[in-house]
Every structure is written in C-alpha cells, then in structure tokens.
C-alpha positions in Angstrom: 70.9 93.7 94.7 73.5 91.8 96.8 76.2 92.5 94.2 75.7 96.3 94.4 76.4 96.3 98.1 79.6 94.3 97.7 80.7 96.4 94.8 80.1 99.5 96.8 82.1 98.1 99.7 85.0 97.1 97.4 85.0 100.6 95.9 85.0 102.2 99.3 87.8 99.9 100.4 89.9 100.8 97.2 89.3 104.5 97.9 90.3 104.1 101.6 93.5 102.3 100.4 94.3 105.0 97.9 93.7 107.7 100.6 95.9 105.9 103.0 98.8 105.6 100.4 98.4 109.3 99.4 98.3 110.4 103.1 101.6 108.4 103.8 103.3 110.0 100.7 102.3 113.5 101.9 103.4 112.8 105.5 106.8 111.3 104.3 107.3 114.3 102.0 107.4 112.2 98.8 107.9 114.4 95.7 106.1 114.8 92.4 103.3 112.4 93.3 100.8 111.7 90.5 97.8 109.4 90.4 96.7 107.6 87.3 93.2 106.2 87.0 93.5 102.7 85.5 89.8 101.7 85.7 88.8 100.3 82.4 92.4 100.4 81.0 93.9 97.3 82.6 92.9 94.6 85.1 96.2 95.2 87.0 94.6 97.7 89.4 92.2 100.6 89.5 94.8 103.3 90.5 98.5 103.7 90.0 100.4 106.2 92.1 103.8 107.2 91.1 106.1 109.3 93.4 109.7 110.0 94.1 112.0 109.9 97.1 115.1 112.0 97.4 117.5 109.0 98.1 117.5 105.3 98.5 116.9 105.8 102.2 114.0 108.1 101.6 112.4 105.7 99.1 112.8 102.8 101.6 111.3 104.9 104.5 108.3 105.9 102.4 107.7 102.3 101.4 108.0 101.1 105.0 105.5 103.7 106.2 102.9 102.7 103.6 103.4 98.9 104.2 103.1 99.4 108.0 100.0 101.6 107.8 98.3 99.1 105.5 98.9 96.3 108.0 97.8 98.5 110.9 94.6 99.6 109.2 93.6 96.0 108.2 94.5 96.0 104.5 96.7 93.0 104.9 100.1 92.5 103.5 100.8 93.9 100.0 103.2 92.4 97.6 106.4 94.4 97.6 109.3 94.4 95.2 112.6 96.3 95.1 113.1 96.9 98.9 116.7 95.9 99.3 118.0 98.3 96.6 115.3 101.0 97.0 115.9 102.5 93.6 112.4 101.6 92.7 109.9 100.0 95.1 106.6 98.7 93.9 103.8 98.1 96.4 101.0 96.0 94.9 98.0 96.3 97.1 95.5 94.8 94.6 93.3 97.8 93.7 96.2 100.3 94.2 99.8 100.1 92.8 102.3 102.5 94.3 105.6 103.1 92.5 108.3 104.9 94.6 111.4 105.9 92.6 114.6 107.7 93.1 114.4 110.6 90.6 117.0 109.3 88.1 115.3 105.9 88.0 111.9 107.5 87.5 113.1 109.5 84.6 114.6 106.4 83.0 111.5 104.3 83.2 109.0 107.2 82.6 105.9 105.2 83.6 103.8 108.4 83.3 104.4 108.5 79.6 103.7 104.8 79.2 100.3 105.2 80.9 99.5 108.5 79.3 99.8 110.8 82.3 101.5 114.1 82.5 104.3 114.6 85.0 103.5 117.3 87.6 105.0 120.7 87.1 106.6 121.8 90.4 104.8 121.2 93.7 101.1 121.4 93.8 99.7 124.0 96.2 97.8 122.6 99.1 
C-alpha cells in the first residue's frame, strides 16, 4: 500500500508543476499554448507544453517567470537550455517539459507534428 501513497503524491506534484507552468504562461501572455500528454509514450516526461513568445525578450521573460516560480514554490531548479539566445528555451522539470519558441523557430521544428498533436487554431476562449 505504501507505493500507492507515493505514486499519488508524485502524480499530485506533477499536476501542481503543470498547473504552475500553465499559469505562468497565461500570466505572461504566451501564445498558442498546447499541452501534450506523454504518459505511456516516452520516459522523458509525463507532459510536454509547447508555447510561443512574440520576441526573444518575451521568450526569455516567460522562461524566467516559470523558473523563478518553480524555485519559489519548492519544485527546485529545472534544467534549462537556450536562455542566452531565447529563440527556443527548454525547461526540463522532470515530469513536465516546457518548450518556449519564437514563432518562426516553432514553425521550423514543428514539435507538435512530431508528437502527434494538432496546433491550436486561434486563441482559445477562456
């Protein structure tokens, strides 16, 4: 029975981390955010979030906000790649991967297609 409790805790922590990242993206006005469920598809992570910033500065600001909020909320330090250039920043927080792109770079790599997800059509109401 002990494993179920720790599995539940790990799932809750992963959900909290995902909610934190999505909240930051919304607050920072990231664009065309999508979430891809990776559970059972890869051991990389359970969730991949892909979003766009309008410029290198916007991409960097979004990444900074997520990284700082993760530290402040006790999720520790995520592995981060791409920060100096800010064309594409990857935040690897274990259970959750966050890719923040400039639109042209996002279109070039097209991770959504690679992972079998559809790109959003316009902004979602909400």
